[in-house]
N, C-alpha and C positions, 0 to 999 in steps of 0.2 A: 473575593474570591483568591485562593493562591494560584500560582503557573500550573500545578497539577489539575486542580481542581477544573479551572478554565480549560486547559486540554482536553480533559476527559467531558465537560460539558459538549464541548465543538463535537469530539468524535460523537459523543452520544446523537446530538442532532445531526449529523452527516447522513451517522449510519442508517438511523430513522427515514431517511429519503434515498438510500442507496438501494434501489431496488436489483440493480445486478449484482452487488455483493451477497444481498440476501439471496437471490435466485440460485447463486453459484456455490450457497454453504460457506460465504467466506466468515469467518467470525474474528471478532476484535478480541483480541488477548489482553493488551496493555496500551496504554497511551501516555506520554509526558511530554510536556514541551520541546518539539522537534523531534519527535519519536513515535514509532508505534512499532507494534507486534499482532500479526494476523495470524491466523491458520485456515487452512484449507485441505479438503481430502478430495484427491483427483477422482472426478466420479466417469462411468462409462461414455459419457458425453463430451468428456474432455479429451478420449483417446485420438490419435489419428490413424491414418491407414499404412502407419508403421509401428502401430500397436503401443504406441509411446504418448505421453501427454502433449497437444499440440502446443507450439512456442506463443501461441497467440495468448492462451490462457495464462502460462507464466509469466507473460509481458503483463496482463491485465492485474494477476494477483499483485505482482512487484508494484505495480504502477496503483494501484489501491492503497499499498501500504504507504508508498510515497505520499500520496493525497492526503491520507489521514496524518501523518508526519508534518505534511507542511500546510496543515490549517487549525494546527493548536493555539495559533495565538489571536482567533477570534478575527481574522482577514482572510475572504473568499480567496485562495490562492490554487492556480492552475497549473499543468505542466506547460513549459513552454518548449522544452526536448527531453528528450531522454533516450537511451541507446541500453541494449541489452546484450549480455554474452550468454550464451547456453553451454554450460559446464559439463551435465552428466543428464543421462536420459532420465525420464520420470514416468513411472507405471501406475497403472489403473489400480486405485485403492490403496496408495500412498499417500500418508499426510505429509502437509508439506507446513512450513513456518516462514514468513515473510516478515524480516527484521530493517526498519525503516531507521535511517540516523541522518542528522542533519548535519553537513559538514560546515557550511556557516552560510549566513545570510546578510544581503548588502543592499542597501536601498529597497526596491521592490523585489529583488530576486532571491534566489536559495538555490543552495545545490546539496542536495542527497544521495547518499549511497543506499541502495536496499540490497542483502543477501535472502535469496530463498534457499532454505533448507530443507534436507530431508534428515532429519535426526543430527547428528553433528556434521553431515557433508553438506557443502556448498552445492548446489545442482545449477543457479545462476547467480548472475550479479548485474545489478540494473543502477544506472546511474541518471538520474534526472536534474533538471533546471526548472525551478518554479518562478511563477512571477503571480504578483500579489496585485489582485485589483480594487481594492480599497474599500470594499463592501464588509460588513460584518457578517459571520457564519451563524454567530446567534441572533433569533428574533426575525429570521426568514419565514419560520412556518405560516 
């Protein structure tokens, strides 16, 4: 199995068990070793009292891209820490893309940057630190 095929198999296995992402309409567009590209449309339920997308949903969306990117090596990997910068408001009905890229991996740790975009505009930036747990992603069914 190539590195690309392994990344795709890990993503497919994770997505099949990811009830939260499925319920929110998050779609996996592409995945590769250390990277992921997801899509999500902002629904009525995601809008806060100010009429904009709740920051928690933007964080969740970026965190989901982070999870898919850091689990592409068939080793269960979780978030150790994360931070987000909200740059621009997002509104109901808007289509968002989250693009995660691996910055580096060292030992059981990794650093990832995720851009949440509306078209060509970056609306949020997320930085995550991962920690690998040592178990395989595949074969958990």
